[in-house]
N, C-alpha and C positions, 0 to 999 in steps of 0.2 A: 655541726652534724647529725642531729637531728631534725631540723628544718631540712636537710637534703635529702634525708632519707626519706621525708613525707613528702619530695618532689618527686623520686624518683615512683614512690609508691603511685603516686597521681598519675605520672606518665604511663606506667605500668595499667593502670587501670583506663587511662585513655585508648591504650594499645589495644588493650582486649576490648573496649567497644568498638575500636575499629573494624575488628575482625568481624563481626556480628552486625554492622553498618548493611545496608542493601547495597549491593554491586550497583559501580557505576553503568552508564549504558556501554556497551558493546564496543568497540573501537573497529575503525574502519580498514579495510583491506590494508591501505596503508599504513597505516599506524601499528600493524601488527608485527611489520620487522623491527627488532631493538637494534639499540647501536650497542656495536661487539661490547667493547668495557662498561655497559651503563654500571653504576653503581645503588644499590639501594639505599635509604637512611640507616640501615643494619649495616650494612658493610661500610658507610662512611662513617660510623661509630666503632670502627675497629683499632684494633692497637698499632704500635710502633711499624710492624712489619708482619708481610703473611708467610708464616712458618714455613712452608713451603714452596715459598714463591711461583706459585699459581694464581694468575690473574682469572677473575670469575668470568666464566663461559656463558655466552649466549646462546640459548637453544632453539630459538627461532629461527629461521634460514626466512629470506625472501618467497620461497616458493611453498612454504608451510597453509598461508591462505587458502591454496588452492585445492587442500586434498580433502575441504569440509566433504560432508557427505553430498551423495550423487543425488540431484533432484534439486536442490537447494540452490537460490543465488550468491552465495558465497554469504560470509560476516558480515560485510558493510551493508548488500544491501537488506540482509534481513534485520540488520539493526535502524535501516531507514524507514524498514516497513512496520515497524514495531514487531516482530516474531522473531523469533528464537530459533536458531537450527536445531535441528535432531541430534546432531552430531558437531562437535569442535575438533582440533586437530591439536594433538599434546606433541610437545617432543620431550625426550630427556636428555641433558649431557652428561656423560659420565668422565670423571677424570679417575684414569688409572697410571698409577705410579709404577715404571718398571724398574727392574733390577739393573744396576750400571754394570754390572760384571755378569755374566753369565758363562758357565763350563759347557763342555760339550753334550752334555746330558740335556740341560736345560735348554739350549737351542733349537736342540732335534725335537725336543717337546714344542719349543714354540712353533717351528715347523708346521708337526702336526695337527698342532691348534689351528692354523690358518687353514691347513687342508681341510680340518672337521668342520670349519666353519663354513666353509665353500660348499661342505656336503649338507649342511644344515641344522650341524649339531654346535650351535651356535651358545650364546650369552643370552638369556630369555629374561626379558621384565615385566612385572604385572604394579600397575597401581593400584592403592586400596585407597578407597575414600573413606571421610571422617563419616560419612553418612553410613548407615545401613537402609537394604532393600525393605521398603513397605512390606512387601508380600512376603520373602523368605527370611525376613529378620536377620539376613545375612551381612556382611560389608561390601557394600559394590566397588565391585574388581572392574578395570579396565579390559581384562583379556590380554591373554600375551602377545608385546611383540622384542624381538629379538635385533641390538644391534647389529646394524647393518654395515658397518664398515668396520669389522677387525681386520678381515683377511689384507683389503685393502692398506691398512695404517701398520702392516707388520714391518714394513720398513723404514716407518719414520722415525728419524734420529732426535735424542731427546729423551729427559726424564720420566717427563709427563705426556700422555697422549688421551686426546678427548676422543671418544665415540659416544652414537647418538642410535637411541631408538623413537620411534615414531607411534603413536596410539591415536586413536580415534576412538571420543569418549562421548557419553550423553552431555548434552548443555547442562543439564541440571547434576551434574555429577559428584560434585561439590570438591573441595580440597582435597586432595591428593596428600594425605599425611604419613602414609606408608608405603614403601615399593619393595615388592619381594626380587630377587636375583637368582637364577640357575644354572650354576657354572658347566656346561655341559662339554666344555673343555677338557681336556687331560689332566692340567694343573691348577694349581691357585693362580688369582691376583689379588693385587695389592689396590682397592678401592677407596679411594681418598674420598670423594664427594659426587652427588647426585644435584642436578640441577632442573629442576621440572619449570616447564613454560608454555604457555599456549592460549587458548582462547577459553580462560575459565576465568572468570572474575574475582579471583583470588589472587592472582598475580605469581611472581616468581616462587617456588616452594623449595625450598634448602634441606639438603640431608647431607650433615657430616658425618661421612664413614669410617673413614680410617681402620678399614679392618681387611682382613684376609679372607678372601671368598673361594671357599675350596671346589673344588670339580663334585659334581653330584655321583660322580664314579666312588669318591671317598666319603661324604657326607649325602645321601640321597637327599636330605629335605632343604626344601628353599632356605636361604637367607633371608630376613627381615629386618631392614633399617627404616627409621623412623626422622621423620620431619624433625629441624631444630625448634620448633617450637616444644618449650617446656608445658607439663601438664602434670599436676599433682593426680592420683589415681581418681580422687571424686570425681575429677574436671577430663579426665578423659573422654574424648568423642564416642560415642555410641561404636563407631565403625572399626576403632582402636582397641577395644576395652580386650578384646578375647585372643587377638596379635600382643597385645601387651602382656598378660599371662602366661600365654605360649613360649614367649621370647624366654621370660623369667624361668619356667620349668624348662626348657633345654639347656640352660644355661646351669642350672643346680645337678644333672645329670640323676643317677638313681644310686648313687655312691659305690656301684659294684664295677669290677671289670678294669683290665689295664689301660690307663689313657694310653691313644696315640697322640703324637706329636701334633698332628690336626687339627684334636680337638678342641672342644671350648668350654669344656667343661670347669667348673669350679666348686672342689669340696673340700673336705679336712682331713689330717691326718697328724698324727704326734710326730716329733723328731726321732724314730726310729730306724734311722738311716745313715748317720753319723759313722757307726763304725761297723768295720766286715768282719765279723766273727771265722766267715770260712778262710781268711787268711793266716786266722792265728789268735790265740787269748790276748795278746798284746795288742789286736785291734780289733777288741770288743769295747762297746762304749754303752754307757747304759740309755734307756730311751725316756729322753725328756719330754715332759708330757704325762700326765696322769696323776694321780693320787701320792703315788711315792715320791714323783720329782716333777711337780707341778712348772708350766711351761707354755708358751701361746702354742697353738697352731701352725700349723704349715702347709701347703696345698696339697692336699691326695694326687699322687701318680697311681697308688693300685699295680704298682710292682711286686711281683711274688717274692713268699721270705726266702730266705738265706737257707742253706742245704743243714747247719748246724743251730739255728737258732729260729725257732717257729713266729717268734715275736720281731725279730728285726726282717727289716727289708732290705733286699736286696739291693745291690748299689748296679747305678749306671757311672760308669768310669772314664773321662777325660779320654779322647777329643769328642766321645759320643755325647748327645745332647740329652739332658734331662729336661721330664716333662714340665712345662706350661701350657696354660693355655695361650693359643695359636697368636692372640690378638698381642699378649704379654710378653714375645720373644721382641728381641732387638730387631731393629731393623736397620739396614744396610749399613748405612752412616754407623750407625752405632757400635753395632757387630765389626765393622771393617776397624775404627778404631781400638775396639776390646781384642780383637784378634790382633793387630800392631803392638799392643801392650802386654798381650799374652806372650807374643815372639820374643818382645825384650826381656821378659820375665825367663823364658825358658832357655835364651843367650844368656843373661844373668846367672841362672841358677844353676843351670845343667851342666856348664863347664866347668865352674868350680867345684859340682860333683865330681866330675872328671877328675879332675887333678886332683882332688885330695883322695880317690880309689888309689890312682895309677901310682901317686906317691908313696901312699901309705902312710902318711903322718899327717895329724893335725897341724895346721897353719893359723899361727898365732899373728896378730899385726907385730912386727918389730919393734914400732915407733908411731908416734903420730904422724910422722910425713909418709907412713907407708897406708896409712887411714885418706891423708893427702891422695895420694898415688889414683885412688878411686874415681875421681875427679879430673886427674890432671893427666894421666897416662894412659889409663883402663887396664884391661884384666890382665894383658901380659906380660907387661912389663912389672903391677906392682904385685905379683908372685915370684919374680925373677926365674920363669924358666927358661931352659935353653932350649934351643932349634928343635933338638931331637925329642925332646917331650911332645913337641905339638905335633912332629910327624906321626907319633901313635895315634893322634885324635884326627883322623881324617876332616872330619866335620869343623873341628877347631882351625885347623889349616884353611880349610875353604873360607872361611869365615873372615878370618886375618886377610885374605887375598880380597875377597868380594864386597868385604861390610865393614871396613876400618871405620874405629870410633863407633862400631853399633855396642862396643862393650865398654866404652867409658859412661861413668856416671855423671849425669848432671849436678853441679854444684849446690846445695842443698841454701835456700836463702838465708838461714841462721847463720852462715858463714859469712855471707855477702858484704857485712857492715863491720862487723867485728869479729876475727876470726876466733876470739879469744874471750868473748864475753859470757860464755857459756861455761866458764871457770868461776863466774863472779858468783856471789850469791844472792846477788839482787835480781840476777836476771834467773837464778833458778828459781826464787820467789815471785819474781815477773809472768814467768811462764804460766803459774798457778791461775793467774787471772786474763793472759791474754794468749795463750800457747795453744795448745793441740786437745790439751783436756781441762776445760775453765768451769768445770761444771761438778767438781768435789769438794772444792774449799769451804770451810765452813765458821761460823763463828764458834769461838771456844765459849763456853757457858757454863763448864763445871770445870774445876781443876783438882786434884789431875784429872786426866780424861778416864773416861769409866768402858768398860767393855760391858756388852751386852752378851755375850755367851755363858755357857751354863759352868760357874766356877766349879761345880763339881767333876767334872771334866778340865776345862782349863787353868784352873787356880783363880787367885784372887782377879778380880774385875779391875783393881785398880792401876792405872800408868805406875811406870816407875820413874816417870818425869816429876822431879820435886823444886818447890821454889827456888830452892837453893842454884838449882841448874840452872834458872832463868833470871832469877831476881837482877843481876848488871846488867841484863839487857834490855831494860824498861823504861829507860828513860829516867829513872827515878820513881816511877810507878809501884805501887803491891801488885802482886797476881792481883789481887780482888778487885782492887782500882783499874789495873786495866781492862779486865773483863769486864766493869760496870761501863768503862768511855768505850766498849765497841773496838780495843786495840790488839785482842788477841783473838789469834783464828788457826785451825787446826787443817791438816789432811790427814785423816784416819784410815788407812788401810789392814789397821789390824785385825778387825773381826771378817773381811774378806778374804784373809789370806790363813790365820791361823787354824783353821781345822783341817785346812790342804798341804800345809807343810810339809808333815812328815812323807808324803807321796810324791810331792815336788822334790823332796831332797835328796829323795833315793833315785831319784834319776839322774845316771852319768851326763857331769855336762850339767848342772841346774844345783844351783843354791840360791836359798830365797832368808827374806825375812818376812814379819808381818810389822811392818813399819805406822809410827805416828811422828808428824813433823810440826814442831809449834812455831807458827808467824807474828810477828810485830807488826802493828801498822803504823809507821813513822810518821813523823810532823810533814814532813814532806809528802805525805800521801803514798809512798811505794811500800812493798814489806819487805822483808829479811827474816829466813830462818832463823831461830835460836835455839833449838833444840830436835834431835832426832831421835827415836825411840826404836832399837830394833829387837825383835821380840823373837823366839822360837818356841814353839810348846815345849810343856813340860813333860820330862820322860815317863813320869804317869799319871795315870787322871788324878787331876787334883793338886801335885804337886807344884811350888811356886815354879814359874816360866823362866826359863834362862832370859835374862834383856840384858841391855846396856845403852847408857843415855849418851849420846856426844853432842856436844855444843861449838859453837864458831871456834875456831883453831887459834892455837898462842905459839906455835911452834912448827918444825918442820915435819915431823912426824904427823902429830895432830893435825895437820892441814891434810896428809893422805889419807888418813883415816874417815875425816870430815870429807873428803871427795868420795872417797868408797860409798859412807854413808847414805850421802847426795844421789851417788848410781843407782843406789839399792830402792830408794824412795823414787826415781824413776822409772825403775823398771816394776814397782808395784804400782805405779802410776799408770804406765803404759798396758800393763795387762787390765786393769778394771777400765780404763779409758776404751781399749780394745771388744773386751767380751761383753761390758756390761753397760756402758753409757752410749758405745756405735753401736754395737751388732741388738743386742739385747730391747735397750731403748729407742730405738727406730726402726732398725730393720724387723726385729720380729715381733716387736709390738704390734707393727702398723698392718702385717700381713692378713690378721684375722679381719680387720678393717675393710680392709682390700676385698677380701675372698666374700666376704658380707653384703656389701656393696653391688658386686656384680650379681651374687644370688638372689638378692631382696628389693634392689633399686632398677627399675627398668633405666633404659637411657632415654626416656623423655621425662624422667623425676628431674624437677632443679635440682637438689640436691647433688644426684650423680653427678647434673652438670658441673656444679662449683668441684666435686670432689674430684671427677675425672683426670685433669692434668697433674695432681698431687698424687696418683697413682701408676704411673707411667714407668715400665721398664722394672717396679720391684719386686716383682713374682721374680721374674727372670733374674734380677742379681742375686735375690736369697737362693733362688735355686742352684746358681753357679757356686756360691757361698758354701752350700752343704755338699756340693760337689768336690771341692778345692780347697780351701779355707777354713772352716770349724769343724771337717772330718776328724776322722782318724789320723795321726801321722801327716794333716794336712799341715799347709802356711802358717795358719796361728797356733797351732801345738808345735809346731818344730821350730818357730821364734819367738814365742812368748815363754813367760818363766812359768806361766801355769801347766803348761804341757797336755796332758792326756785329762789334765782335770779340768779343763777349759769348760767345757757344757757344766760342770756342776758347779761350778764359780757362777758361772753365769743364771742358772736356775736358781741357787740361793738367794741371788737377789731379787729375783721376780718372785720369790714366795715369800723373802723377809721384809722387804723394804719397796717395790713395785707398787707405785698407785695411780690410775690414771689421774683423778682426781688434783696430782700434786704435780703434773708432767706440764703443766703450761707454763711460760718463765716466769711471770709473776709469783705465781704459788711454788715455784720452785726454791728461786730466790729467800721467799719467807721460809720457806721449809727448812733453807739451809742455813737461815739466820744473817745472811748478807745483806740484807734490808729489812727494812719496817714499812708498815702502811702508812701512808701518808695523803690524806686526800687532797693536800694542797699539791700535791707534785703531780706535774703530767700525766705519770702513769700511774698515779695513783699509790706509789710505793718510794720510798727514798732509801738508795744504795749508802751501806754504812762504809764500804769502801768506794769513795768518791768516784775513782780513776779505774772504773773496773771495764776494761773496753768491749768484753764479749756480753757484758750486761748493759752497758752505755748502750751499745749499736742492738742489742737486739731486743732491746726494750721499743727502738724507733721502727723495726719491723713487727713486732708485734703488736704494736697499736697498729700500723697500716692494715697489715691483717685482720686485726679485731675490728677496725672499723668496715672495711672492707665486707665481710660476712657477717657481721648487724645489717650493712643494708641491704643485701642479697638476702638475706633472710626474711627481712620486711616486707617484701614483694610478693611472699606467698602466704606467708604465713602471718596474721594478722593479730592472731589472738592464743592462747592454749589451748581451745577447741579445735583449732586448724592443725596442731602439731599431733596431740590426744590421737585425733580421727584417721590421720595418714597410717595405714597399714602396711604399707612398704617402708615407710621412715622408721615405722616401732621396730618391723618386723628385722631389720637392718641392727636396730641398735642391740635388739634382744639377743638377735643369733648371734654377735658379735660378742656379747659379754657369756654368753650361757653356751654356747660351743666354741667361740673363737679362742676365749679368754676362761675356757670351760672349770680351769679347778680352781679358779679365784671368782667363780660367777657369788658367792652367799658370800664377799666382802662386800660391808655394809657402805665402804667409801664410792661405791660407784654411782657417779652424778647421776641424777633422775635424767627423764627427757619428756617433760609436761610442757615446758613454754618455750615461745621463743629464743627467751634469754638463756635456758638449757640448750638450747640446741645451737646458739651460735657459739656459746661455750666451749661445746665439744667440739665441733667445727673447726674454730679457731685454734683449739690445742691440737687438730690431728694437722692440720695445715702447717701448724706451726713446728712439728715434730717431723716432716717430711719435707719441707723447705730448710728454715733457715737453720733448725739445731740441725739437721745431719751434715747441712753445710761447714758450720762451725766445727764440728766434731771429725772432719772426715778430709776436706779438702787440703789441711795443713799438713798432713802426715809428712808427707815426703820433704815440703819446704822447710820445715822445722822439727823435724823428726828424724832427718833422713842423715843427720851426721849422729852417728852410732855414740859416740862417747859423750855428745849432749844427754841421750835420752835412750840408754842401753835397753833392747826389749826385753832380755834376760840377762842376767849376771851367772857366774859358774865359779864363782869363790865368796865364800863369806869372810868377813873381817879376819885378820889376821888375830892370833892371841896366843901369848906365850904361853898360857897355862893350857891351852888343848893341845899347841902342835909348836913347839919350840925352834924348831927346823926352820917351819913355814915361817914361823916371824921372824928369823934371822935371815933370810931371805929377803922377805920386804922390808928391813929397815937398808940391806944392803943395796938393795935394786929397786926403790918404789914404784917407780915409773912402769917397770917389768910387771910389777904385780897386780898393777892397776890395767894395764892393759889384758893381761890374761884373765883378768874378773871378765871381763868384756867378752862379747860375742866372740866367736872366732870368725876368720875370715869366712868359712863355709856359710854359716848362721847371719852373719851380719849382709852379705850380698843378697841372700835368697831374701832377706829382710829388705832391704832398700829397693828389689824388685820389686818385690810386691806393693808396698806403700808407694813408690813412683806409679804404678798403674792405678792404682788406688784413688789416687788425687788426681788422676787426669781428668777434664773435661773434654767431651765429645764434640764433634763438630755439628751435631744436632740437639745438644743440649738447648733444653727453654728454662727462661731462668725468669723468675719471679717478678711479677709487674708487667712481664711484656703482653704485646697483644696476641688475643687469641683467636685470629683470623687463620681459620684452619686451610687454606686454598680457597678454593671456589665457594664455600660452604662457610657464613660466620657460623660460630659454635653456639648460637643462642638465638633465638628467633625475637627475643623480649629487648625492645629497647631501654626500657629500665636496666634489666641487670647491663648492657651494654655501656650505660651512663654512669651505672657505679663502678664497672672494673673499668673507666677511663680515670675516674676518680684514685680509682687506687694503684694505677700506673703512675699515678702524680705524685702520690704520697711515697709510691717509693721510690720514685727518681730524687723526691727531697731528702728520703732519707740516705740515699748515696751522696748527696752535694753535702750533708751535713757529715756524713763518716770522714767525707776526702777533709775537711775543716780539722776536724776532731785530730786527724793524724799530721797534721801541720802546728797543732797547737801544744808550744812547748811547755806549758802549765800542766798537760798530761805526760807524765814520765813514761807511764807503762806504755806508750806507743809512740812518744817523739823525743828525739835528743842523740847525743853523740852516740853512732852505732847501734840506736834501739830501732827494731825493725817495724813497721808500721803495722795495724791493725787492720785487716782490708779481709780476712775470712766471710765477714756480714755485708761486705760492699757488693748488693746484687747481681750486678752485671761484669761478665768476663769472656775474655775470648777463648778459642778451645787451647788444652795443651794443662801444664802443670804452673798455676798462677797465683795458689793461695789466697784467692778470691772467687767472686760469685758464687750464687745463692741459687741453684736449681728450682724448680717446681715440686719434684719428686725424686725421691731414694733412686737415685738410676746407677750408684755405681759404689 
């Protein structure tokens, strides 16, 4: 790898030298016209496909040479006589992406813009050179030129339209590496790219814009776009320095005012908008972020406070949009897919809510076949409602008539190969390493397990599990021998839940324990649960905790109790997965890094270019989560065990356990004790559970990302001095730590950012979290968790206890099947949960996957050939990883991913078609 890095670095140096080499002789007039779809070496090195399906546009037409300054004999004659013309012609080709669906208001505005354009209120551009004027010391500018064919192309069909503008510039204008755009129309437009070509010696200049350009009536200042050539701050050409700083100043804003949807301002705020105290005390939620409850920061909206609490920000309720910087909002394809998913959620959620209200009773599943009917027969039949009841709900009647099948859930993948696999202990254990939440299992090193909670409040820290409970399950080993041989593992949710159980169990229809599960690694390489501990908080501080320990069953009664215990473990696991591992450790943690990147690093910065695809849509999906998912009485509170204490459970993990230096995959595996360092292994660590699909596949992608990042960093940072002297880079990291994660800014574990190795490590972790880690935790939610008995998101009953409630226990003995189903979520909770995770598990049609080509239409993402070559190597590494994953899923020795009825593990297989596929690794956290 080192040799290839040196080759790439040498290629970059050659490219830089070529940029500064003397310009070649001017072309003759006949040579000025470019081939319509000519591709430069930059473009030839791009990836497997063009993301937007746009071909490179030739900006120069046959008649452009005749636009030379009057009095000259044309570029060809000038070259032949050894004289340079005073003026040369340059043309800019702008690729604009149109909306595919326009409402009446937008259509009218489009016609008005065309009329406005005819009257001279057009889109104006100005080129800015890398040079400065020798006398004024200001950047050389071309003077304004207007797009000349906007009105004529109003009726052009197609998603993309190419417009042109023509300039006359001095022959020694230099390279136009910035361009300003003033949109004097009434409405915004989406500018994908600009290609500038003409009689300049620098050749074509590419601008990858991918941005909304607001009307000057909305934002009076001109938009500025920089070419795709990366520049460290110290390398910025003189003509661009002032613009570079001004653009960052504009993006930072001044920290005041209410943000408009058209704004492009990135700033920070606490999570003070999750509650709505104006609706009542039950909708009040604590502010997450600050000394009292540490938490990452989110994007500031500047909304006014609520009427009843000056510290809480007023809410924007759906369907109204919540502010994110304009370019962070979903694009049309994504918005369409999300709206479709939201529609399904409404259909699946609204109708059960109506039915529950009309019938005035709570619907429980009457049998497992009723759960199956969610996938077979749909809503109408699954509840056994009569025709007259539907007539009371016109919406439902209309849906039944016009959208037959819209209410039927897809069968989750977990049922596709073995409908009854979820009942087995080995499947329960398999899901800890190949399921939705494969990141909590830890090696057991202390027995019995010990709590870290305050014993003065929560009682004795030692677990109630004894050696007697598990001795018969250890294949003849003692507990100490099993621990020494790395055979014992634990899922420990005791400390995460116990401080909150009194409040959770006081909620009607919610019952939970704080659980611990001991698992044994068998000689076959699979895991089996050998003990489950269910704990409740002490009745008085410091008193013994009520707890019970269950072991694998030996009769009918203990079998049903064991099933209930596993369901409570799964419910604990579902809450920690959603609130901690998924939301906090990917979504919320990334937001400050993204905000700081936009505020402190120019779009010209090579590290910004590296991170850019891994930041796409994250601010928007996080804003939508605050609006609908993690808010008071939102989906997470409604569907998962923690309910209104969900935010506090997430914040407790952030305060007590989260460490950025341990969020990378190898570090996390070592922290949990499921791997040990081993320099002889390909990834430098050896897994103690050899057949650990998440870790096995994750290490492939981690290595690919790490190699790519190291290669890229070496192109720009040959030594520590270049890292330390990069003001934008250091400002980004400093602001992320001290503002975005301000509550933990004094923690000693923050990695330094002093050397190229430090930088590569930080960037690798960020890209891993945004891509592979999020994919592993997100896209299996419906396929692997959509069958509620397998993984209930909440429980409604504790285990039956003859001493606590003899009548309930008698009912359990008489009908354990009904007791089990009544302990599960009811129909309303289950269908709401299923609708939400179905939407969250969906890939949109415009998804961008890890390792795919980064050709953004007409303009390559970077002008650095060395970076293009390094990314091509990365793409090849990712493709090889996918091939290896496919082979592993066919390897029958890997029993956790291959076998009779066993689902293959594909959550880290990089590619995927749209939809719910249980595979695919997008570049960013986009859902």
